[in-house]
Structure formats: C-alpha cells, structure tokens
C-alpha positions in Angstrom: 124.5 103.4 123.3 126.8 100.5 123.5 123.9 98.2 124.0 122.2 99.6 120.8 125.2 100.0 118.5 127.1 96.8 119.6 126.5 94.8 116.5 127.7 97.5 114.0 130.5 99.3 116.1 132.7 96.1 117.2 136.0 95.2 115.7 136.4 94.5 112.2 136.5 90.7 112.6 133.6 90.6 115.1 131.5 92.9 113.3 131.8 91.1 109.9 130.8 87.8 111.9 127.8 89.5 113.5 126.9 90.7 110.0 127.1 87.4 108.5 124.9 86.0 111.3 122.3 88.6 111.3 122.1 91.0 108.5 120.0 94.2 108.8 116.3 93.7 109.5 115.2 95.3 106.2 113.4 92.3 105.2 111.0 92.3 108.1 110.2 96.0 107.5 109.3 95.1 103.9 107.5 92.0 104.8 109.4 90.0 102.3 112.2 87.2 102.3 115.6 87.6 103.8 118.9 87.4 102.2 120.5 84.2 101.1 123.0 84.6 103.9 120.2 84.5 106.5 119.6 81.1 108.3 116.1 80.8 107.0 113.8 77.9 106.1 111.1 78.1 103.6 109.4 74.8 104.4 106.3 76.5 105.9 106.0 79.6 103.5 103.3 80.0 101.3 104.4 80.3 97.6 101.9 83.2 97.0 102.3 85.5 100.0 105.8 84.2 101.1 104.5 84.2 104.8 104.0 81.2 107.3 101.1 79.2 105.8 97.9 80.0 107.6 95.0 77.4 107.4 97.0 75.0 105.0 95.1 73.7 101.9 96.4 71.3 99.5 95.4 71.1 95.8 94.7 68.1 93.7 98.1 68.6 92.1 99.7 68.2 95.5 100.7 72.0 96.3 99.9 73.7 99.6 99.0 77.3 100.1 97.2 79.4 102.5 93.5 79.0 102.3 92.8 82.7 101.4 95.6 82.9 99.1 94.6 79.9 97.0 90.9 81.1 97.0 92.0 84.4 95.8 94.3 83.0 93.1 91.5 80.7 91.8 89.0 83.5 91.6 91.7 85.3 89.2 92.7 82.0 87.3 91.5 78.6 87.5 95.0 77.2 87.5 97.7 76.2 90.1 100.0 79.1 90.8 103.0 76.8 91.0 102.5 74.2 88.2 99.4 75.8 86.2 97.5 72.6 86.6 93.7 73.2 85.9 91.9 73.5 89.4 88.6 74.5 90.9 87.3 75.5 94.1 86.3 71.8 94.7 90.0 70.6 94.1 91.4 72.1 97.5 91.4 70.3 100.6 92.6 71.0 104.2 96.2 69.7 105.1 95.7 68.8 108.6 99.1 67.4 109.2 100.9 70.5 108.0 98.5 72.6 110.1 99.7 70.7 113.1 103.2 71.1 112.2 103.0 74.9 111.7 101.2 75.1 115.2 104.2 73.5 116.7 106.7 75.5 114.7 104.9 78.7 115.7 104.8 77.7 119.6 108.7 77.1 119.2 109.1 80.6 117.7 107.1 82.2 120.4 109.3 80.6 123.1 112.4 81.5 121.5 111.2 85.2 121.2 110.2 85.4 124.9 113.6 83.9 125.9 115.4 86.4 123.8 113.4 89.3 125.0 114.1 88.3 128.5 117.9 88.4 127.9 117.4 92.0 126.3 116.8 93.4 122.9 120.2 94.0 122.0 120.8 91.1 119.6 117.2 90.6 118.1 113.8 92.0 118.1 110.3 90.6 118.3 109.6 91.1 114.5 112.6 89.1 113.5 111.7 86.3 115.7 108.2 86.1 114.3 109.4 86.0 110.7 112.6 83.9 111.0 113.1 80.1 111.4 115.7 80.5 114.3 115.7 77.5 116.5 118.4 77.7 119.4 120.8 75.0 119.6 124.2 74.2 121.6 126.2 75.7 118.6 124.0 78.9 118.3 124.4 79.4 122.1 128.0 79.2 122.0 128.3 81.5 119.0 126.1 84.0 120.7 128.4 83.8 124.0 131.4 84.1 121.8 130.3 87.1 119.7 128.2 89.1 122.4 130.3 88.4 125.5 132.0 92.0 125.3 128.5 93.6 125.5 127.1 91.6 128.6 127.2 93.2 132.0 127.8 91.6 135.3 124.0 91.6 135.9 123.3 90.0 132.5 125.8 87.2 133.4 124.3 86.7 136.8 120.8 86.4 135.4 122.1 83.8 132.8 123.8 81.8 135.3 120.6 81.9 137.5 118.5 80.8 134.7 121.0 78.1 133.6 121.3 76.8 137.1 117.6 76.7 137.7 117.3 74.9 134.2 120.0 72.5 135.0 118.3 71.5 138.5 115.0 71.3 136.7 116.4 69.0 134.1 118.3 66.9 136.6 114.9 66.4 138.7 113.1 65.6 135.7 115.5 63.1 134.6 115.8 61.5 138.1 112.1 61.3 138.3 111.5 59.8 135.1 114.2 57.1 135.8 112.8 56.3 139.3 109.1 56.4 138.0 110.2 53.8 135.4 111.9 51.6 138.1 108.8 51.9 140.4 106.5 51.0 137.5 108.7 48.0 136.9 108.8 46.9 140.4 105.2 47.5 140.9 104.3 45.3 137.9 106.8 42.6 139.2 105.3 42.6 142.6 101.6 42.1 141.0 103.0 39.3 138.9 104.7 37.5 141.8 101.8 38.0 144.1 99.5 36.5 141.4 101.9 33.5 141.1 102.0 33.1 145.0 98.2 33.1 145.0 98.2 30.6 142.2 100.7 28.4 143.8 98.7 28.5 147.3 95.5 27.5 145.3 97.4 24.6 143.5 99.2 23.5 146.8 95.7 23.5 148.6 94.2 21.5 145.8 96.9 18.9 145.7 96.7 18.4 149.5 92.9 18.0 149.2 93.3 15.5 146.4 96.1 13.6 148.3 93.8 13.4 151.3 91.0 12.1 149.2 93.4 9.3 147.5 94.6 8.3 151.1 91.0 7.8 152.1 90.5 5.6 149.3 93.6 3.6 150.1 92.5 3.2 153.6 89.1 2.0 152.5 90.8 -0.6 150.2 93.0 -1.8 153.0 90.1 -2.1 155.7 88.3 -4.2 153.1 91.3 -6.5 152.5 91.7 -9.8 154.6 94.2 -9.6 157.4 97.4 -11.4 157.4 96.4 -13.3 160.6 93.4 -15.0 158.7 95.5 -15.9 155.7 98.2 -17.5 158.0 95.6 -19.4 159.6 95.9 -22.8 157.9 93.2 -25.2 157.2 93.6 -29.2 156.8 91.8 -28.9 153.6 94.3 -26.4 152.1 96.0 -27.7 149.1 99.5 -26.6 147.9 98.0 -24.5 145.3 95.7 -22.8 147.9 98.8 -22.3 150.3 100.8 -20.6 147.4 97.8 -18.3 146.6 97.7 -17.4 150.3 101.5 -16.7 150.4 101.0 -14.3 147.4 98.1 -12.6 148.9 100.3 -12.0 152.2 103.1 -10.4 149.9 100.8 -8.3 148.1 99.2 -7.2 151.7 102.7 -6.3 152.8 103.1 -4.2 149.6 100.0 -2.3 150.2 101.0 -1.6 154.1 104.5 -0.4 152.8 103.0 1.9 150.3 100.7 3.3 153.0 103.6 3.8 155.6 106.2 5.2 153.0 104.3 7.9 151.8 104.9 7.2 148.3 108.6 7.2 148.8 110.9 5.7 146.1 112.9 3.5 148.6 110.8 1.1 150.6 108.1 0.6 147.9 110.1 -0.9 145.1 111.8 -3.5 147.3 108.4 -4.7 148.2 106.7 -4.2 144.9 109.5 -6.3 143.2 108.2 -9.3 145.0 105.1 -9.7 143.1 104.1 -9.5 139.2 101.7 -6.8 140.2 104.1 -4.8 142.1 106.6 -5.1 139.2 104.0 -3.7 136.7 103.4 -0.9 139.2 107.0 -0.2 139.2 107.3 0.0 135.5 104.2 2.3 135.3 106.0 4.5 137.9 109.1 4.8 135.8 107.0 5.9 132.7 105.2 8.4 135.0 108.4 10.0 136.2 109.6 10.0 132.4 106.7 12.2 131.5 106.2 13.9 134.7 106.0 17.6 133.3 103.3 16.4 130.9 101.3 14.9 133.7 101.6 18.1 135.8 100.0 20.1 133.0 97.4 17.3 132.4 96.5 17.4 136.1 96.0 21.2 136.2 94.0 21.1 133.1 91.7 18.4 134.5 91.4 20.2 137.6 91.0 23.8 136.1 87.4 24.4 137.2 88.1 23.4 140.8 91.4 25.4 140.7 89.7 28.7 139.5 86.4 28.4 140.9 86.5 25.8 144.0 84.1 23.3 144.7 81.9 22.1 147.9 83.9 19.2 148.8 81.0 17.9 151.2 78.6 18.2 148.4 81.1 16.6 145.8 81.7 13.7 148.3 77.8 13.2 148.7 77.0 13.2 145.1 79.9 11.4 143.3 82.5 10.3 145.9 85.5 12.2 144.4 86.0 15.1 142.1 85.3 14.6 138.4 88.5 16.2 137.5 90.5 13.7 139.7 88.8 10.9 138.1 89.6 12.1 134.6 93.3 12.5 135.5 93.4 9.1 137.2 91.9 7.6 133.9 94.6 9.4 132.0 97.4 8.4 134.3 96.4 4.8 134.1 95.9 4.5 130.3 99.0 6.3 129.6 101.1 4.1 131.7 99.1 0.9 130.6 101.3 0.2 127.4 105.1 0.6 127.1 105.9 -0.8 123.5 104.6 -2.2 120.2 105.0 -5.9 119.5 104.9 -7.3 116.0 102.3 -9.8 115.3 102.4 -10.3 111.7 103.9 -8.8 108.4 102.4 -8.6 104.9 103.5 -7.2 101.6 101.1 -5.1 99.6 102.7 -6.0 96.3 104.0 -9.5 95.3 106.2 -8.0 92.4 109.6 -7.6 93.8 110.6 -5.4 91.0 107.8 -2.9 91.4 109.4 0.2 93.1 106.1 2.2 93.6 104.1 0.1 96.1 102.8 3.0 98.6 99.9 1.9 100.5 97.5 4.8 101.0 94.7 3.3 103.1 94.1 0.4 105.5 90.6 -0.1 107.0 88.8 -2.9 109.1 85.2 -3.9 108.4 82.5 -3.2 110.9 83.2 -6.4 112.8 87.1 -6.1 112.7 87.1 -9.6 111.0 88.5 -8.4 107.7 91.0 -5.7 106.9 91.3 -4.0 103.4 94.5 -2.6 102.0 94.6 -0.2 99.0 97.3 1.8 97.3 99.1 2.9 94.2 99.2 -0.3 92.5 95.4 0.1 92.0 94.5 -3.0 93.9 92.3 -3.4 97.0 93.3 -6.6 98.9 91.1 -8.0 101.6 92.5 -10.2 104.2 91.2 -12.3 107.1 92.7 -10.8 110.3 92.5 -14.1 112.2 94.1 -16.2 109.6 96.9 -13.8 109.2 97.6 -13.7 113.0 97.5 -17.6 113.1 99.7 -18.4 110.2 103.3 -19.3 111.2 104.9 -17.8 108.1 104.8 -14.3 106.8 103.4 -15.3 103.5 99.7 -14.3 103.3 97.2 -14.4 100.6 94.2 -12.0 100.3 90.5 -13.5 100.5 89.4 -11.1 97.7 91.2 -8.7 95.3 89.6 -5.9 93.5 91.2 -4.0 90.6 90.7 -0.3 90.0 91.4 1.7 86.9 93.4 4.3 88.7 95.6 4.6 91.8 93.5 4.4 95.0 93.7 7.2 97.6 91.3 6.1 100.3 88.8 3.3 101.2 86.0 3.0 103.8 83.7 0.0 104.9 80.0 0.3 105.4 79.1 0.2 109.0 75.9 -1.8 108.4 76.6 -4.0 105.1 79.6 -6.1 106.1 80.7 -6.5 102.5 80.1 -2.9 101.1 83.3 -0.8 100.4 83.9 2.4 98.9 87.2 3.8 97.3 88.3 7.1 95.8 91.0 7.2 93.2 93.4 9.6 91.5 90.8 10.1 88.4 88.2 11.6 90.9 86.0 8.5 90.8 84.3 7.3 93.9 83.6 3.5 93.6 81.4 1.1 95.7 82.4 -2.6 95.7 81.0 -5.7 96.9 83.8 -7.3 98.9 82.3 -10.7 98.9 82.1 -11.0 95.1 85.0 -8.5 94.3 82.7 -6.7 91.8 82.0 -2.9 91.2 78.4 -2.2 92.2 78.3 1.8 91.6 80.8 4.3 90.2 80.3 8.2 90.8 82.3 10.4 88.6 81.5 14.0 89.1 84.9 15.2 90.6 87.0 17.2 88.2 90.3 16.3 89.8 92.1 13.8 92.0 89.7 12.6 94.8 91.7 12.3 98.1 89.1 11.0 100.7 86.0 9.1 100.8 83.9 8.0 104.0 80.6 6.2 104.8 78.1 7.7 107.4 78.0 5.3 110.3 74.4 6.6 111.2 72.7 6.8 107.7 74.7 4.1 106.0 73.6 4.8 102.6 75.2 8.3 102.7 78.9 8.8 101.3 81.1 11.9 101.4 84.3 12.5 99.2 86.7 15.3 99.0 88.7 16.4 96.1 91.4 18.7 94.7 88.5 20.4 92.8 87.7 22.2 96.4 84.5 20.3 96.5 82.9 18.0 99.2 80.4 15.8 97.4 77.7 13.8 99.1 76.4 10.6 97.5 73.6 8.2 98.1 73.7 4.6 97.4 70.0 4.9 96.1 71.0 7.8 93.5 73.4 7.8 90.5 74.4 11.4 91.0 75.5 13.6 93.9 72.9 14.5 96.4 74.6 17.7 97.5 77.8 19.7 97.0 79.8 21.8 99.4 82.1 24.3 97.9 85.3 25.2 99.7 88.1 27.8 98.9 91.0 25.3 98.7 91.9 21.7 97.8 90.0 19.2 100.1 92.6 16.6 101.6 90.2 14.6 104.0 86.6 14.2 104.9 85.2 12.5 107.8 81.6 12.0 109.3 80.8 12.5 112.9 80.3 8.9 114.0 77.3 9.9 116.2 75.6 12.1 113.8 74.1 11.7 110.3 74.4 15.2 109.3 77.7 16.5 110.8 80.9 16.2 108.7 84.3 17.6 109.3 86.9 18.1 106.4 90.4 19.4 106.3 91.9 21.4 103.5 94.9 23.2 102.0 93.9 26.5 103.7 95.4 25.0 106.9 91.9 24.9 108.5 89.5 22.2 109.7 85.9 22.8 108.8 82.9 21.5 110.7 79.5 21.6 108.9 76.0 20.7 109.7 74.7 19.4 106.4 71.2 20.7 107.0 72.6 24.2 106.6 75.7 24.1 104.3 75.7 27.9 103.6 78.4 28.4 106.6 80.2 26.1 108.8 79.4 25.4 112.4 83.0 26.1 113.2 86.4 26.6 111.6 89.5 25.4 113.5 92.4 27.4 112.7 96.0 26.7 114.2 97.8 24.4 111.8 100.7 26.1 109.7 100.2 24.0 106.6 97.6 21.8 104.9 95.4 19.5 106.9 95.8 16.0 105.6 93.7 13.9 108.1 90.8 14.4 110.2 89.3 11.9 112.7 86.7 11.9 115.4 88.0 10.7 118.9 84.4 10.6 120.0 81.2 12.6 119.2 82.6 15.9 120.3 86.4 15.7 119.9 88.5 15.9 116.8 92.0 15.1 116.0 93.6 16.5 112.9 96.9 15.9 111.2 98.9 18.3 109.2 102.2 18.6 107.2 103.4 21.0 109.8 104.4 17.7 111.9 101.6 18.3 114.5 98.5 16.6 115.4 96.0 19.0 117.0 92.8 18.0 119.2 89.6 20.2 119.0 86.2 20.3 120.6 83.4 20.8 118.3 81.9 23.3 120.5 85.0 25.6 120.7 87.4 27.1 118.0 90.4 26.7 120.2 93.0 23.9 120.2 92.8 21.8 123.1 96.1 20.2 122.7 99.0 19.7 120.2 100.6 16.4 119.7 104.3 16.5 118.7 107.0 14.2 118.1 106.6 12.8 114.7 108.0 14.3 111.3 105.6 15.0 108.6 106.5 17.7 106.2 105.3 16.6 102.8 103.5 13.1 102.6 100.2 11.7 103.7 101.4 9.5 106.6 98.0 8.1 108.1 96.0 8.8 111.2 93.9 6.6 113.3 92.3 6.6 116.9 90.4 4.1 118.9 88.9 6.9 121.3 91.9 7.0 123.7 95.1 6.5 121.9 96.1 8.1 118.5 98.5 6.5 116.0 100.1 8.3 113.0 103.0 7.6 110.7 106.1 9.5 110.3 108.6 10.5 107.5 111.4 9.0 109.5 109.8 5.5 108.6 108.3 5.0 112.1 104.8 4.7 113.7 104.1 7.0 116.7 101.4 6.3 119.4 100.0 9.0 121.4 97.6 9.3 124.3 94.9 12.0 123.9 95.6 13.4 127.3 99.3 14.1 126.9 101.3 16.2 124.1 104.3 13.6 124.0 104.2 10.2 122.3 104.0 7.3 124.4 106.4 5.2 122.2 107.3 4.5 118.5 108.0 1.7 116.2 110.7 1.9 113.5 110.2 -0.1 110.2 113.3 -1.8 108.8 114.7 -0.1 105.8 113.4 -2.2 102.7 116.1 -3.5 100.3 115.5 -4.6 96.7 116.7 -7.9 95.4 118.9 -5.7 92.8 120.7 -4.0 95.6 124.0 -5.8 96.7 124.5 -3.6 99.9 121.9 -2.7 102.7 121.1 1.1 102.5 121.6 3.2 105.6 118.5 4.6 107.2 119.5 8.2 106.5 119.6 7.4 102.9 116.3 6.1 102.4 113.1 8.2 101.8 110.9 5.6 103.1 107.8 6.8 105.3 104.8 5.2 107.1 101.9 6.0 104.8 98.7 4.4 106.3 97.6 3.6 109.9 94.3 1.8 111.1 93.3 0.9 114.6 91.4 -2.4 115.1 88.5 -1.2 117.2 88.0 -2.5 120.8 91.4 -3.9 120.8 95.0 -3.1 121.4 95.9 -3.8 117.9 97.1 -1.1 115.1 98.0 -1.9 111.5 100.5 0.2 109.8 102.0 0.3 106.2 104.9 2.2 104.7 105.9 3.5 101.2 107.6 0.3 100.5 104.3 -1.7 100.8 105.2 -3.5 104.0 102.3 -4.0 106.3 102.8 -4.6 110.0 100.2 -5.7 112.4 101.4 -4.5 115.9 100.0 -5.0 119.4 100.4 -2.6 122.3 101.9 -4.3 125.3 
C-alpha cells in the first residue's frame, strides 16, 4: 500500500511537490494533452491528432502533420488545418529529417520507460512514459531521490547502487578506451610517417653516395689524363721565360687538383690552394655562392633526380648508354650556370626622352632585331627609337642618338621585330591599333584597327613570319597577316588580355595571359578550346615568355614568376624576390636566365632552375632639374618598366618609369 499510495499520502510539503511534478494521469486515459504544469514538449505533436507525429509529411505552406491526418483532412477540406492555405494531395511531401528526429525521440522514451519499470512502477507507469516528453537528467535524478527516498527500501537502494556502480565502471572503461585508442591512432600514424621519412632518407643517402662515386670517378679520370708534375719539371734548353711561367702555373693547378681529391671537398685545405690561381679563385667564389643558396640547390638536386629516387635505375646500363645519369647532368648544368655570374655591370646609359621637363617618360617595351644589331625603345611619349647597339657600347659619353625615330598617334604599349625581315617592326598602342613599320625608312606600312579597346601586346610569329598576334582589353586575341588588310582570326576570351606570345618553335601555338589570373595555351588550328590552362597566379598575368619550345615563364602582379610545361597544367617552379603589385614591369629570358623588373626600381635576374634571384641591379632615383634636393628612395614611385635580353649573349637591357635605359652585362 505504501508503494501504491506514496505520492498522494506523504506530508503536505512533499505531497504538494510531488503533485506539481507529476499530476494525475488522467490525460493519458483520455488520450489528450496534459495540464500546463506537466513538463511536456509539443515539438513532435501533430496539430490534428495531438499525438507524436507518425509518417511526418510537410505541406507547401510549411506545416507538418501525420500522413493519415493530413490526407483525411484534405478529403474533407482542401485547405491547411493551421493556416487555411489552399492545398491538394499533390502539395504534401515526406519530411524525412523530422521522421529521423522522431525516431530518435521515441528510442529515448523507450529507454527511459525500461529504466523506470526496472526501478518499480511506484513513480510512473508505461502509458505516461509513452505519451510524455520526459528526458532524464542530473537534476531530475536528484529530485527523484529527494522526493522518493522515504519510499525506497534497502533492496531498492542496493539495486540502484549496483546499477550505478556498473554504469560508472562502464563509463570509465569507455572513456579510458577512447582516450587510449586516440593515442594509439596518433602513435600509429606518427610511426608510419617517420618510417616513410626514414625510407626516403635511406633512398636519398644511397642516391647521393652513388652520385658522389660517379663524380669521384670522373675526377680520377681527369687526373689520370693530366700531365705529371715530374714531366712539367723536366726543363728543356728551348724553354723560354713564357713557357716556364706557363709550366709553373700548370704545376700549381695540378697541386690544386690533387688537394681537392685528397681533402674530400673540405673547406680548409682547398681554398688555400685555390687562391693561388685565377681558376681556383673563381671556383672559390662559385663555392661561396653555392653555399649561400644551398637549400635551393638541395631542392633542385632532388627534383632533377626524382625519377631515379622513386624508380631507381640500372647503373650498369646507364653507364653503358650515357656515362652518367641524365638527372645528374641536368643538376651539374644548373649548378654551373647558376654560379657562373655574380653581378651586373653597367655598359651604357640612355634616355628615352630628351625633354627634361616631361614627367611622363615610361618605357613600355624594348626589343632587339633578329641579329641583335639594333634595338628599339617605345613608350608613352608615342615614339619608337631605334639605336645601333655597337655604336652605343663604343661611345665614351652617355649621349646617344637614335638611328631612326618613328612617331605614333597614341601611346605605345608593345613592339615586336620580325624574325625574317630585318627592318620590319610591329607596335600596339593605347587606341587599339596594331601598326607595322619599316625601320629603315621610319614609315608606317600597315595599320590594323579592329580592337575596340586598348591593345596591350603584339608579337610576330618566328616560324610563319607573316603572322602577327595582338591582345587587347576587349578580351580578344586577333591574328593578322601582312598580306591581308583585316584580321584573319579572332579568339574570344573571358577577361582582358594583357600579353600574347607565339611558341618560337611553332607556327600554330600561342599563349596569352589575362586578367582571369590564368595563362591560356592554344593550338590555332582548333580555337574552340585551349590545349591547356595554367592556373596558379593570384592576380592578372601581365607577361608570358617562352623559355624554349616546351617551357613557359609568366609574370603576374602577385609578385611571382611561374614556370610551366606545355604538356602539364601544374606549376614547375615559382620565382620570388621582386615586387610587382600593380604595374607592367617587363619580363625577358634567354633560355636559361630570366630577368624582370620590380616596383622598387630594381632589375632582378633569376636562373630557371632555382626559385630565388641570383642578384639585382638598383636604378638610381631620378631627380628633375626643378628639384633642389635629392629625393629619398622610399619617397619615389619609380619602377623598372621594360626588360629585354640580347640573344646569344650575357647582356640585358632594362628601362624604368623615368625613361632611363641601362645596358647591363652579367659578370
């Protein structure tokens, strides 16, 4: 009896509290909603039957009902029971998400009911569990113990303690297991990664040792072919003073080779001997530059040896076929070419504008003719000036006059020489006109005016020398022929075209850079889609140049140069160090070295095999005749605006936004 009547026969205070917590179960008998004092949620109740929703369906007006309820309602009235929105049978749809939530909710209720029935029926029955939204919590458990403790027997308490103890042990075991499983997973992944690194290091060390043995063999072969010191010391009566001096130098050189072989490349014995000869001193300087860029060379070495590192090679077969590995030969070439030059030396200086009061003298383009005898300079003064390179270099004073001067009707953005006709020159300007000039007479021979906006770039095809390409802000690349008065083809892009360049080994392949941050590579025989789109720049691509028939270098206003291969969409290497965020700063290459301008008024020179610059050359801040004090470098907005490489030589020509042109030599 006590167990059955406990909730109603306790003291006044506890009885009142129990009544507030759990009213009489009349609602479950009537299958209706409980009183407002009952802790009940109506989130999952159907507005029609007031039961937990079964097969939830949502209407077009956004309300959810039991499927059977809404179907029966629509048979009576074609309107929503909640908002009276006009509905039909076709306007109701399954609400899968709510069905999943209700299923989880019912599962929780069944668990609570089973737990409560295991504790006894004195405090709740199965019907109330099925119709209520009671969810046990720490507060509910405390309230239950506080209110019902007087009705719990010793056996009930023991059962509860046993259940709680088992639950505690289970939770502790689960927590400990999850923590240690996570730790084990971490250690397993760490071990796998370190083992992979160890295996990679083992492969790299083995590769380095093989290459060292190969290089040492080459050095021994060289040493065996060299004359011996005894032979050089044997003097002859016919030896002159010059011959004796040469023999002494050769003996010193032999000593340097012997020292290099015996010191195992050490940094102590070799420099002392190396300093004795000019060759040794050059080698010491190269070694110094190598150590300054050692990390870059490490990456370059493993990049060149990637195939052998991952796939291996038959050393005997390789030795029989080509003497040494191709990867090692490539890296040797990169190492030698990178360390060949250490600085830029000025050969001559020119001025684009002779007007000392003209503040706008930006040089936008510099180009050498096909034989590198003449170079043309063009820019915003609307003039193309052609200079004799030999005469400029030979002049003792920096006052140079052009051989020919051509005047355009608009500011010039780009020029390009024809690779077959020595005097033929093309230009593009700010009005969108592409003009062909005769550089011998200085006369305009042809003008193409189809671009609707500013034309940024023009280029002659080196194979089909009659073909010209131009790119414009109207998002079009147009192809022209010297034999036709209008464009022969037009390629539509999706953004402004900043630069165009033909493949120097092909008559039908063209690359262009645009404001969509990409370099596009096309076969002109099929212009419907590009052969490849090179993605990686973060801003507009301002220049595109071909290093050779397969490799491209591009410049962007994200302060990066990127190298690409026409057969792969992935970036080969990024060249960083210069500053370029808003201006056209120029780009040029001779096939091995890449030169570009910078917005800190400097010229940067890179080697194609490494990411960091070799060296840079700073232009002096220009001062107008009207300025009394010299400006500080940080106060100027000058930048290098055009760069050109003299082919088959170590000479580069650069100009800045003040119209100052420098002819520089790599030394």
